[in-house]
DOZAMAR-133659 format. One line per field, with one value per atom (N, C-alpha, C): residue number from 1; residue in one letter; chain; x, y, z. Coordinates in pm, 1 decimal. Example, Ala and Ser with C-alpha at 12.3 -4.5 7.8 and 13.67 -1.06 7.14 Angstrom:
BEGIN
num: c(1, 1, 1, 2, 2, 2)
residuo: c(A, A, A, S, S, S)
cadena: c(A, A, A, A, A, A)
x: c(1319.0, 1230.0, 1320.0, 1285.0, 1367.0, 1290.0)
y: c(-569.0, -450.0, -330.0, -225.0, -106.0, 3.0)
z: c(780.0, 780.0, 780.0, 708.0, 714.0, 787.0)
END
This chain:
BEGIN
num: c(1, 1, 1, 2, 2, 2, 3, 3, 3, 4, 4, 4, 5, 5, 5, 6, 6, 6, 7, 7, 7, 8, 8, 8, 9, 9, 9, 10, 10, 10, 11, 11, 11, 12, 12, 12, 13, 13, 13, 14, 14, 14, 15, 15, 15, 16, 16, 16, 17, 17, 17, 18, 18, 18, 19, 19, 19, 20, 20, 20, 21, 21, 21, 22, 22, 22, 23, 23, 23, 24, 24, 24, 25, 25, 25, 26, 26, 26, 27, 27, 27, 28, 28, 28, 29, 29, 29, 30, 30, 30, 31, 31, 31, 32, 32, 32, 33, 33, 33, 34, 34, 34, 35, 35, 35, 36, 36, 36, 37, 37, 37, 38, 38, 38, 39, 39, 39, 40, 40, 40, 41, 41, 41, 42, 42, 42, 43, 43, 43, 44, 44, 44, 45, 45, 45, 46, 46, 46, 47, 47, 47, 48, 48, 48, 49, 49, 49, 50, 50, 50, 51, 51, 51, 52, 52, 52, 53, 53, 53, 54, 54, 54, 55, 55, 55, 56, 56, 56, 57, 57, 57, 58, 58, 58, 59, 59, 59, 60, 60, 60, 61, 61, 61, 62, 62, 62, 63, 63, 63, 64, 64, 64, 65, 65, 65, 66, 66, 66, 67, 67, 67, 68, 68, 68, 69, 69, 69, 70, 70, 70, 71, 71, 71, 72, 72, 72, 73, 73, 73, 74, 74, 74, 75, 75, 75, 76, 76, 76, 77, 77, 77, 78, 78, 78, 79, 79, 79, 80, 80, 80, 81, 81, 81, 82, 82, 82, 83, 83, 83, 84, 84, 84, 85, 85, 85, 86, 86, 86, 87, 87, 87, 88, 88, 88, 89, 89, 89, 90, 90, 90, 91, 91, 91, 92, 92, 92, 93, 93, 93, 94, 94, 94, 95, 95, 95, 96, 96, 96, 97, 97, 97, 98, 98, 98, 99, 99, 99, 100, 100, 100, 101, 101, 101, 102, 102, 102, 103, 103, 103, 104, 104, 104, 105, 105, 105, 106, 106, 106, 107, 107, 107, 108, 108, 108, 109, 109, 109, 110, 110, 110, 111, 111, 111, 112, 112, 112, 113, 113, 113, 114, 114, 114, 115, 115, 115, 116, 116, 116, 117, 117, 117, 118, 118, 118, 119, 119, 119, 120, 120, 120, 121, 121, 121, 122, 122, 122, 123, 123, 123, 124, 124, 124)
residuo: c(M, M, M, I, I, I, E, E, E, S, S, S, F, F, F, K, K, K, N, N, N, K, K, K, L, L, L, N, N, N, L, L, L, K, K, K, G, G, G, Y, Y, Y, F, F, F, T, T, T, G, G, G, V, V, V, E, E, E, D, D, D, E, E, E, R, R, R, E, E, E, R, R, R, H, H, H, K, K, K, K, K, K, A, A, A, V, V, V, E, E, E, I, I, I, T, T, T, Y, Y, Y, A, A, A, Y, Y, Y, L, L, L, I, I, I, Q, Q, Q, F, F, F, I, I, I, L, L, L, Y, Y, Y, K, K, K, T, T, T, L, L, L, V, V, V, D, D, D, N, N, N, G, G, G, F, F, F, A, A, A, D, D, D, F, F, F, Q, Q, Q, A, A, A, D, D, D, W, W, W, E, E, E, S, S, S, R, R, R, V, V, V, K, K, K, E, E, E, V, V, V, R, R, R, N, N, N, A, A, A, L, L, L, R, R, R, S, S, S, E, E, E, S, S, S, Y, Y, Y, G, G, G, E, E, E, I, I, I, L, L, L, G, G, G, R, R, R, I, I, I, K, K, K, G, G, G, I, I, I, S, S, S, K, K, K, K, K, K, I, I, I, S, S, S, E, E, E, N, N, N, I, I, I, Y, Y, Y, K, K, K, R, R, R, F, F, F, S, S, S, D, D, D, E, E, E, Q, Q, Q, E, E, E, I, I, I, I, I, I, N, N, N, K, K, K, H, H, H, L, L, L, E, E, E, E, E, E, L, L, L, L, L, L, A, A, A, K, K, K, P, P, P, T, T, T, N, N, N, T, T, T, I, I, I, N, N, N, D, D, D, V, V, V, F, F, F, G, G, G, L, L, L, A, A, A)
cadena: c(A, A, A, A, A, A, A, A, A, A, A, A, A, A, A, A, A, A, A, A, A, A, A, A, A, A, A, A, A, A, A, A, A, A, A, A, A, A, A, A, A, A, A, A, A, A, A, A, A, A, A, A, A, A, A, A, A, A, A, A, A, A, A, A, A, A, A, A, A, A, A, A, A, A, A, A, A, A, A, A, A, A, A, A, A, A, A, A, A, A, A, A, A, A, A, A, A, A, A, A, A, A, A, A, A, A, A, A, A, A, A, A, A, A, A, A, A, A, A, A, A, A, A, A, A, A, A, A, A, A, A, A, A, A, A, A, A, A, A, A, A, A, A, A, A, A, A, A, A, A, A, A, A, A, A, A, A, A, A, A, A, A, A, A, A, A, A, A, A, A, A, A, A, A, A, A, A, A, A, A, A, A, A, A, A, A, A, A, A, A, A, A, A, A, A, A, A, A, A, A, A, A, A, A, A, A, A, A, A, A, A, A, A, A, A, A, A, A, A, A, A, A, A, A, A, A, A, A, A, A, A, A, A, A, A, A, A, A, A, A, A, A, A, A, A, A, A, A, A, A, A, A, A, A, A, A, A, A, A, A, A, A, A, A, A, A, A, A, A, A, A, A, A, A, A, A, A, A, A, A, A, A, A, A, A, A, A, A, A, A, A, A, A, A, A, A, A, A, A, A, A, A, A, A, A, A, A, A, A, A, A, A, A, A, A, A, A, A, A, A, A, A, A, A, A, A, A, A, A, A, A, A, A, A, A, A, A, A, A, A, A, A, A, A, A, A, A, A, A, A, A, A, A, A, A, A, A, A, A, A, A, A, A, A, A, A, A, A, A, A, A, A)
x: c(-7086.9, -7195.8, -7145.9, -7062.9, -7010.7, -6921.2, -6836.6, -6746.5, -6826.0, -6931.1, -7014.6, -7083.9, -7138.7, -7206.3, -7106.1, -6989.7, -6884.3, -6847.9, -6835.5, -6803.5, -6914.2, -7038.5, -7151.0, -7151.4, -7119.1, -7108.9, -7000.7, -6888.8, -6779.6, -6822.8, -6889.6, -6933.3, -7033.9, -7118.8, -7218.8, -7159.3, -7029.0, -6962.9, -6977.8, -7003.1, -7018.2, -6889.1, -6775.8, -6647.6, -6560.9, -6622.6, -6545.5, -6460.0, -6501.2, -6424.7, -6303.3, -6286.4, -6174.9, -6066.6, -5952.8, -5844.3, -5765.0, -5732.4, -5646.8, -5722.1, -5664.8, -5728.5, -5753.9, -5658.4, -5676.2, -5789.7, -5798.0, -5904.5, -6041.0, -6046.0, -6170.1, -6216.4, -6121.3, -6153.0, -6204.4, -6138.3, -6177.6, -6319.7, -6350.1, -6484.0, -6589.3, -6556.3, -6649.5, -6681.3, -6580.8, -6601.2, -6685.6, -6653.4, -6728.7, -6875.9, -6904.2, -7043.0, -7114.1, -7045.7, -7104.9, -7147.1, -7058.0, -7092.2, -7201.8, -7201.0, -7306.2, -7441.9, -7448.2, -7573.9, -7616.6, -7523.2, -7555.5, -7613.5, -7551.3, -7599.3, -7737.9, -7757.3, -7888.6, -7994.1, -7955.7, -8051.8, -8093.7, -7998.8, -8031.4, -8128.4, -8102.3, -8192.7, -8331.0, -8332.1, -8457.7, -8537.5, -8473.5, -8542.3, -8592.0, -8517.8, -8561.9, -8689.0, -8693.0, -8812.7, -8931.4, -8906.1, -9011.9, -9065.8, -8976.2, -9016.3, -9092.1, -9067.2, -9134.1, -9254.2, -9293.6, -9414.0, -9404.2, -9286.2, -9267.8, -9326.9, -9415.8, -9477.2, -9526.5, -9493.6, -9538.5, -9428.6, -9332.4, -9218.0, -9257.0, -9361.1, -9401.5, -9450.4, -9536.8, -9587.4, -9472.9, -9381.2, -9265.6, -9180.9, -9160.2, -9081.5, -9144.8, -9274.5, -9343.9, -9332.5, -9344.2, -9331.7, -9190.1, -9091.4, -8951.6, -8917.5, -8964.5, -8938.0, -8999.0, -9119.7, -9185.2, -9103.6, -9057.1, -8978.7, -8844.0, -8781.3, -8653.8, -8675.1, -8782.3, -8813.3, -8833.2, -8907.1, -8928.1, -8795.2, -8709.2, -8578.7, -8492.6, -8499.1, -8423.1, -8473.4, -8605.2, -8662.4, -8621.9, -8620.9, -8588.0, -8438.1, -8360.5, -8214.8, -8176.1, -8255.1, -8228.0, -8160.4, -8035.1, -7964.4, -7939.0, -7930.4, -7913.7, -8033.5, -8151.4, -8271.8, -8264.5, -8200.4, -8187.3, -8103.8, -7995.2, -7914.8, -7997.6, -8084.8, -8173.7, -8267.8, -8319.4, -8407.9, -8331.0, -8207.2, -8123.4, -8096.3, -8069.0, -8047.4, -8174.3, -8290.0, -8417.6, -8435.8, -8387.6, -8392.9, -8313.0, -8194.5, -8110.1, -8181.3, -8246.9, -8318.7, -8433.8, -8507.2, -8620.4, -8571.6, -8463.1, -8406.6, -8366.0, -8297.1, -8250.8, -8366.7, -8471.9, -8586.0, -8670.9, -8679.8, -8772.5, -8707.8, -8580.1, -8517.0, -8411.0, -8314.5, -8204.1, -8245.9, -8206.0, -8222.9, -8092.3, -8106.2, -7985.0, -7924.1, -7791.0, -7721.9, -7771.5, -7795.2, -7839.9, -7976.3, -8063.6, -8193.2, -8174.7, -8087.6, -8058.9, -8000.2, -7908.1, -7844.3, -7947.0, -8044.1, -8149.0, -8231.7, -8263.9, -8339.5, -8258.1, -8130.9, -8043.9, -8035.0, -8014.7, -8003.9, -8133.1, -8246.7, -8374.6, -8386.1, -8348.4, -8351.7, -8258.0, -8139.2, -8044.9, -8099.2, -8162.4, -8221.4, -8330.1, -8411.6, -8514.8, -8452.0, -8344.8, -8275.8, -8215.7, -8153.3, -8090.3, -8192.8, -8313.3, -8418.0, -8476.5, -8457.6, -8510.3, -8424.5, -8486.0, -8406.6, -8309.1, -8347.1, -8257.3, -8275.2, -8174.7, -8179.4, -8132.9, -8192.8, -8146.1, -8079.9, -8015.2, -7951.7, -8056.7, -8176.6, -8283.3, -8328.0, -8326.2, -8360.3, -8261.7, -8136.1, -8030.0, -8043.1, -8075.3, -8084.2, -8225.3, -8316.5, -8452.0, -8533.2, -8500.4, -8571.9, -8686.0, -8693.5, -8796.8, -8927.1)
y: c(9996.1, 9952.3, 9849.8, 9756.8, 9653.3, 9716.2, 9806.1, 9873.3, 9953.6, 10019.7, 10099.1, 10010.2, 9897.2, 9806.0, 9748.3, 9712.4, 9659.1, 9761.6, 9886.2, 9992.5, 10011.4, 10001.5, 10015.3, 9901.9, 9781.6, 9669.1, 9696.1, 9748.9, 9782.2, 9890.1, 9993.7, 10102.9, 10057.2, 9960.5, 9911.7, 9809.5, 9784.0, 9698.4, 9549.3, 9507.7, 9365.4, 9287.0, 9353.4, 9283.1, 9330.8, 9378.3, 9432.5, 9326.3, 9200.4, 9093.9, 9048.9, 9100.3, 9060.1, 9166.8, 9129.4, 9225.1, 9258.1, 9155.5, 9171.9, 9246.1, 9354.1, 9436.9, 9357.7, 9275.7, 9196.7, 9096.0, 9033.3, 8936.1, 9005.0, 9123.4, 9200.6, 9236.8, 9280.3, 9313.6, 9189.5, 9077.1, 8952.5, 8912.4, 8916.5, 8880.6, 8977.5, 9104.7, 9204.6, 9177.6, 9145.6, 9116.8, 8989.8, 8885.7, 8760.2, 8781.1, 8851.2, 8874.6, 8963.0, 9062.4, 9151.0, 9071.8, 8988.0, 8907.6, 8807.0, 8747.5, 8653.3, 8722.6, 8843.9, 8918.3, 8955.3, 8991.9, 9028.0, 8907.9, 8792.9, 8671.2, 8634.2, 8644.3, 8612.8, 8712.2, 8837.9, 8935.7, 8902.7, 8861.7, 8825.0, 8706.2, 8606.4, 8492.4, 8538.3, 8621.4, 8673.1, 8746.6, 8836.3, 8915.6, 8826.3, 8723.0, 8627.8, 8556.5, 8518.3, 8453.1, 8549.2, 8674.6, 8777.1, 8791.1, 8808.2, 8831.3, 8713.4, 8593.0, 8473.9, 8431.0, 8515.9, 8489.8, 8370.6, 8341.5, 8227.1, 8256.0, 8165.8, 8171.5, 8313.7, 8364.3, 8498.1, 8602.2, 8574.7, 8664.1, 8801.4, 8810.3, 8940.2, 9031.5, 8979.4, 9059.4, 9097.4, 9004.3, 9030.5, 9143.3, 9138.6, 9240.5, 9378.7, 9385.7, 9514.5, 9572.2, 9487.1, 9531.8, 9580.8, 9508.1, 9547.8, 9679.0, 9695.4, 9820.1, 9938.1, 9920.9, 10026.8, 10061.3, 9960.5, 9983.3, 10048.6, 10010.1, 10071.8, 10218.7, 10247.9, 10388.8, 10470.7, 10414.0, 10483.3, 10505.7, 10406.6, 10418.4, 10524.0, 10531.9, 10634.1, 10774.4, 10790.4, 10920.9, 10964.7, 10869.0, 10902.6, 10890.8, 10861.7, 10845.8, 10740.9, 10633.7, 10520.4, 10409.9, 10433.2, 10344.3, 10206.0, 10197.6, 10067.5, 9977.3, 10036.6, 9958.8, 9895.6, 9963.2, 9908.1, 9781.2, 9782.9, 9661.2, 9549.5, 9585.7, 9486.2, 9424.8, 9507.3, 9456.6, 9364.4, 9400.7, 9316.3, 9183.2, 9189.6, 9066.9, 8981.5, 9045.3, 8973.8, 8898.1, 8954.5, 8884.3, 8755.5, 8764.4, 8646.8, 8540.3, 8583.7, 8490.4, 8424.1, 8502.9, 8448.0, 8344.9, 8374.1, 8278.7, 8151.0, 8164.8, 8048.6, 7962.7, 8024.8, 7949.5, 7884.7, 7946.8, 7899.4, 7827.2, 7843.1, 7787.8, 7683.1, 7721.0, 7631.0, 7524.5, 7401.5, 7296.3, 7283.8, 7276.2, 7258.1, 7123.5, 7114.8, 6990.1, 6880.0, 6912.4, 6810.5, 6753.9, 6839.6, 6791.2, 6695.6, 6732.1, 6646.1, 6512.9, 6520.4, 6399.8, 6307.8, 6366.2, 6287.6, 6211.8, 6276.8, 6212.3, 6097.3, 6120.6, 6015.8, 5898.5, 5925.7, 5818.1, 5737.6, 5804.5, 5733.6, 5639.7, 5686.8, 5603.5, 5483.4, 5505.9, 5395.6, 5293.5, 5339.8, 5247.4, 5161.7, 5221.7, 5146.0, 5040.3, 5076.4, 4980.3, 4866.3, 4899.2, 4796.9, 4702.7, 4749.3, 4665.7, 4565.8, 4589.6, 4499.2, 4372.7, 4260.6, 4136.6, 4140.7, 4208.1, 4224.0, 4363.0, 4406.0, 4536.9, 4524.8, 4606.9, 4616.0, 4751.7, 4771.1, 4898.8, 5009.6, 4978.3, 5077.7, 5120.6, 5025.7, 5060.1, 5161.9, 5139.2, 5224.9, 5366.7, 5379.7, 5512.7, 5569.5, 5501.3, 5553.3, 5548.6, 5455.7, 5447.3, 5346.8, 5271.2, 5166.3, 5223.7)
z: c(-231.3, -148.3, -44.9, -90.4, -1.0, 104.6, 63.0, 157.9, 260.5, 215.0, 304.9, 407.9, 364.4, 456.1, 556.4, 508.8, 596.5, 703.0, 663.9, 759.3, 862.7, 818.5, 912.1, 1014.3, 970.0, 1063.5, 1167.5, 1122.4, 1215.2, 1313.7, 1262.5, 1349.5, 1455.2, 1419.4, 1514.1, 1611.9, 1600.5, 1697.5, 1674.4, 1552.4, 1523.8, 1544.6, 1546.3, 1553.2, 1668.9, 1775.2, 1887.3, 1955.8, 1949.7, 2014.4, 1935.0, 1815.0, 1728.4, 1737.5, 1796.0, 1819.0, 1692.3, 1615.7, 1498.5, 1387.2, 1337.6, 1235.0, 1106.7, 1066.1, 943.9, 960.0, 1076.4, 1102.6, 1107.8, 1167.1, 1173.3, 1032.1, 949.2, 810.1, 735.5, 755.6, 688.6, 729.0, 857.8, 905.4, 851.3, 847.8, 796.1, 648.6, 571.1, 428.4, 412.2, 488.8, 479.7, 511.9, 619.4, 658.6, 557.7, 506.6, 406.5, 283.7, 232.9, 115.5, 147.0, 266.1, 304.4, 304.6, 362.2, 363.1, 221.6, 137.5, -0.2, -75.3, -60.4, -126.2, -74.4, 56.8, 112.5, 64.5, 49.7, -0.1, -142.7, -225.2, -364.1, -364.3, -280.2, -269.6, -221.8, -118.4, -62.8, -170.4, -242.1, -344.4, -458.2, -492.1, -593.9, -548.2, -420.5, -366.9, -365.9, -331.8, -334.2, -475.8, -572.1, -710.8, -771.0, -716.8, -768.8, -685.1, -590.6, -512.5, -419.1, -367.4, -278.6, -141.0, -95.7, 37.6, 68.2, 186.8, 227.2, 211.5, 124.4, 111.3, 56.8, -27.0, -81.5, 29.9, 118.0, 230.0, 324.1, 346.5, 431.8, 372.7, 241.0, 170.9, 187.3, 164.0, 173.2, 314.5, 412.9, 552.1, 581.9, 533.9, 557.9, 488.2, 365.8, 291.7, 367.3, 417.1, 493.4, 618.5, 690.6, 812.2, 781.5, 671.3, 632.5, 597.4, 525.8, 493.5, 620.4, 715.9, 843.9, 916.2, 913.5, 979.9, 911.8, 779.4, 707.0, 742.6, 749.7, 784.4, 925.0, 1016.9, 1156.0, 1184.6, 1079.5, 1089.9, 1194.2, 1201.9, 1291.4, 1211.0, 1178.0, 1086.4, 1146.0, 1277.0, 1341.3, 1316.1, 1305.8, 1276.3, 1138.5, 1046.3, 911.2, 916.1, 993.2, 1008.2, 1069.8, 1162.2, 1222.1, 1120.3, 1029.5, 923.6, 829.4, 800.1, 714.4, 783.6, 912.0, 988.7, 989.0, 991.4, 986.0, 855.9, 746.6, 617.4, 627.7, 686.2, 703.1, 786.5, 892.9, 979.4, 904.0, 826.4, 750.4, 649.4, 582.4, 486.6, 560.2, 671.6, 747.3, 794.8, 843.6, 897.3, 789.0, 672.9, 570.6, 452.7, 433.9, 314.8, 347.9, 429.5, 459.0, 558.5, 532.6, 631.7, 707.5, 838.7, 917.3, 885.3, 892.6, 864.0, 956.5, 1083.4, 1178.4, 1137.6, 1080.6, 1032.5, 915.6, 823.5, 709.2, 755.7, 851.2, 901.7, 968.5, 1036.5, 1101.7, 997.7, 886.9, 779.4, 720.7, 697.3, 642.0, 738.2, 866.3, 965.7, 975.1, 966.5, 971.1, 851.8, 734.9, 614.1, 630.5, 684.9, 705.7, 804.4, 911.3, 1009.1, 944.6, 859.6, 789.1, 698.7, 629.5, 543.2, 623.5, 735.4, 819.0, 880.8, 901.6, 961.0, 861.2, 732.7, 629.9, 622.2, 587.8, 576.3, 458.4, 349.7, 234.4, 177.4, 101.4, 37.0, -106.9, -193.1, -330.8, -348.4, -459.4, -488.3, -493.4, -542.7, -548.7, -409.6, -312.8, -175.3, -120.1, -145.9, -91.3, -145.4, -272.0, -333.1, -331.5, -261.9, -246.3, -374.5, -462.8, -590.1, -585.3, -479.6, -471.6, -421.6)
END
């Protein structure tokens, strides 16, 4: 399954800018595993009723079935890419967002006349 998905990514031109065959293979494997891991996370969220993931899943399954019937295999890759986007938008926090929260907390601490260890670790 992994080899097949990797080959489909290559056929759709995901790695045309990579000249070296070994590097292209490496990138294809990395992306394939990343998509697989994200799919497992996505399906876990669907199965546990997280947010609107169940409705999203049903819609994606319907679209994939339609794409299979019409032999529009590129659309299936698009649906898979959409899963990745949904996970990124709803689950992962960007590092810059996390850093902003940390910096805000540090600014609040620095503005105080004194700090305790509990203040630093957010236990107060």
